[in-house]
N, C-alpha and C positions, 0 to 999 in steps of 0.2 A: 730129573735133570742131573746130569753128571757134569758139574762145574759151570760157573758163569765167567770163566776166563776169557772166552772169545767174544769179540765185539758183536757177533750175530746171535749170541745166546738168548737175548731178550726177543729178537725177531722170531726165533723158533718157538720160544715160549708163547708168543702171541699166536703163531700158527696153531699150536696145540690147543690153546684156549678157544680159538675161533672154529676149530674143526668140530663137527657135531658128535664125533665118536671118540674124542680124546680129551683128557684133562690132566693137568700137572698134579701128581700125587705126593712127590717128595723131592728133596734136594740134598745132594752131596757136593761138597766143594773142597778142593785141596787147600783153599784159603777159608778157614772156618768163619772168619769175620764176614767176608763177602757172602759166603753161603748162608749164614744165619740171617743176614739182611735180606737176601733174596727170598728165603723161606718165609720170613715174617711178612714181606710184602705180598707174597702169594698165599699166605695163611695156610701153609702146609708144613709138615715136620721137616726138620733138618737133621741129617745123620752125619756124625763125625766119622763113622766107620762105614766105608763103602760096602763091604760084604754084608753088613747088617741091613742096609737099605736094599741090597739086591736079594736078600732072603725074604722080602715081603711077598706073600703069596698072591696078593691082588695087584701086584705091579707087573704089567705086561711088557713094557719096553722102556728104553732109555734114550735120551737125546744127549749125545756126547759133545761138549764144548770145552773139554779139558785142554791143557797145554799139549802141543804136538808130541812132546817127548813122553807123555803119559798115555797116549792113545793105545799102544799095544796092551799095556797092563790092564787098563780099565775096560777095554773091549773084550779081552779074553775072559776077564772076571765076569762081565755081564753075560757073555755067551755061555760060560759054564753054569751060570745061574738060570739059564733058559730065557733070558730077556732079549726081545727084539731090539735092534740097534739102528738108530738114525744118527749119522755123524757128520760133523763139519769136515771139509777137506783140509789137508790130505788125510787119507785113511791111515797112513803111517809115513814116516820119513824115509824108510828104506824098503826095498822090494822084499827082503827077507821077512821083515816084521809084517808087512801087508799080507804076505802069503800065510804067515802063521795065524793072523787074525781070521782070514777067510777060511782057512782049514778048520779052525775051531768052530766057526759059525756053521759051516757045512756039517761038521760032526754032530752038532747039537740040534740041527734042523730049524734054526731060527732065521728071521728075515732081516737082512741088512740093506740099507739104502744110504748112499753118500750124497751129500748136498753138492751137486754140480749144476747150479741153477741155470746157467746160460745155455745148457743143452736144450732147455725147454722154452727158450725165448723165441718169439716169432721170427726175428731176423735170422737166427740159426736155422730154423725150419725152412725158411725161404731160400737161404743159400744152398742148403742140401737139395732142395727141389731143382734148382737151376743146375747143380752139379749132376744130379741123377738124369737130367734131360740131355746131358752132354753138350751144353751150350758153350762151355769154355774149352772143349777139346780135352787134351791131356793137361792136367793141372801141373804147373811147373814151379809156382812160387806162391806161398801163403804168408801173410803178415797180419798179426793181431796184436793190438796195443791196448793196455788198460793201465791207467795211472791216476793218482790223486796227489793232493798236497799235504797229506796227514802229518808228515815229519817236519814240514816247515811252518805249518799253521798250528801245530801243537794239539790236534784233536785225537790223534791215535794214542791209546793207552801206553804208558811207559813200558809195560811188560811185553809189548809187541817188538821191542828192540832187545829182548833178552835172548841171547844165542842159545843158552842151555835149554830154555823152554820151547823156543820157536824152531830151532835148528835151521835158521835162515831168516831172511827178511822179505823184501818186496817180491822176490820171485816165488818163494814157497807159499806166501800168503796171497797177495793180489794176482801174481803171475800164474796161479793155477788155472784161472779162467782162460786167458789167452793160450795157455799151454794145451789144455784139452781141446779147445776149439781149433787150434792150428793143426793138431794131430788129426782131428776129425776131417777137416777140409782137405788135407793132403791126400787122404783116402788110401794110404799105403803105409807099411811099417816104416818106422824110423830106425835107422841102424847106428847113428852116431849123434852126439850132442856136443856143442861148443858153447860155453857161456862166459860172460864177463860181468863183473859186479862193480858198482861205484858206491862210494861212501861219502856223499856230499855233506851230510850233517855230522859225520864222525861217530856214528853209532857203531856198536859191535856187530850189527847185521847190515847187509847191503840195503840201501834205500833207492838204488837205481840199478836196473838189470836188463840184460838182453841175452837171449839164447838162440842159437841157430840149430835147427834140426836137419839132419841129412838122411836121404833115402838112397836105395840102390839105383833107382831110375835116374837120379840126378835132380829130382824135385827138392826144393829147399823151403823150410818153414822158419819164420823169424818171430820170436816171442818177446814182447817188450812189457816191462812193468816198472813202476816207480812210486815212491812216496814223496817226491820232491818236485812235482810238476803241476803248475797251475794252468787251468783252461786247456788241458790236453784231452781231446775227445776220445772216447772209446772208438776204435777204428778197426775195420776188417778190410783186407785186400786179398782177393783170390785171382791169380793170373794163370792163364792157360794158353795153349797153342792156338786157340781160336777165339779167345775172348777174355774179358776182365770183369770182375765184380768189385764194387766199392761200397762200403757202408760206414757212415759216421764221419766223413771227412769234408766238413764238420757236421753236417746235418744228419739226423737220424733217418736217412733215406737209403734204400738199396738201389744202386745204379748198375746197369749192365750194358756192355758193348760187346757184340759178338758177330763173327763172320757167318754164323749159321743162319742169320736172318735172310741171306741171299742178296742183300743190298751191296752195291759196289763200294759205297762209302758209308759204313754203318755209323749210327749216332748213339749217344747215350740214351737209354730208356729206363724209366723207373719201374722196378719190380715191386709188386705189393708185398708188404711185410705181413706175415700170417699172425693169427692169434696165438698167444702163448699156450703151451700144453699145461696140464695141471702141475702143481709144484712137486718137487722131490718129496716133500713131507707127505703130501696127499698120496703120492705114488706108494710111499712106504706103508701107510695105513692100508691102502688097497691090497698090497702084497700080503700083509698080515691077515686081512679078512678073507682073501680069496685063495690063500695057500699057494701063491705064485712066487717066483724068484726074480729079482731085479738083475738078471744076467748081464744085460748090456751096460747098466750103470756100474756094476761091480767090475766088469772087464775094463771099462774106461777108467775107473778109480785106480785099479792096479797099474794100468799103463801110465797114468798120471804120476804115481809114485815112482815108477821106473824112470820116467823122464826127468823128474825133479832130482832124484838121487844122482843121475848122470850129470845134470847141470851143476849141482853143487860140487861134485867131484871135479868137473871140468874147470870151474872158476878157481877152485883151490889149487889144482895141479897145473893149470894153464896149458891144457891140451884137449884135443878131441877125445871124448870118452865113448867107446863103443858099448852099445847096450848089452851085448853078449858077455861083457866083462863083469856085470853085476851079479852078486850072489843071490840066488833065488831061494 
């Protein structure tokens, strides 16, 4: 384990413990107190020096839950040591850093998988199937919202508001999920991003955020995320020239209305939500064992970083940022 900084670090620990082919072997943490406590709980060695841990010959891979600003350094170190990498999103805060990480991983021939869990959820698979059938016609508008009350209820760790470590707030953390889903459902490249941030609780990172994604065809995507919203359901809207899909407003049902049904006055119908695919962690282990590469996952992760970097720049500079402006 490379750090227990992230709130999901223990979730990934549990996945590793429950998988029949993996076990936690060692811990490093930039916070030695936290790292030693975790190692003691797991009954494994704690290493104060990351390179010393990475030099272990019987260590096959690492799970990265370090602060976002450390991702580049720890992942390149792990790659150079020949260790496979499973990492929390985002892979890196900038496109330049993300490309440096992926280049080193490719050079060393190791396996990388990024945790983008909602790509594997049944509702996402069901939405994709409807889109593949052309039941909405040309997609013109996508909106995905994900929020919680962590900043007003006090359950988010305080370091999640540290701008130096996080390089952002609600959008780069929680907003990653609606960001990659919105891009997926648009089904075409995003050329520009406009974002606005709110600071309801006065933290140094945003706790309320919205980003608009622009395409050449005129289709628009809207990404919403927040740490200051109670009872706000996870919601998906996909609108097209011939139909609309709704999920989670407010029930966890997928509803479709389409002109393709041939009815003069179409009505809302429920679309079955599929079973989830295997988790990103299980996929990572499979790529290691089978010698395969998570091409789609890595491409999505790089695009996610590109969109996040553009959104942060847009909010800071108060303008639309074109993606071709970013340094690769």
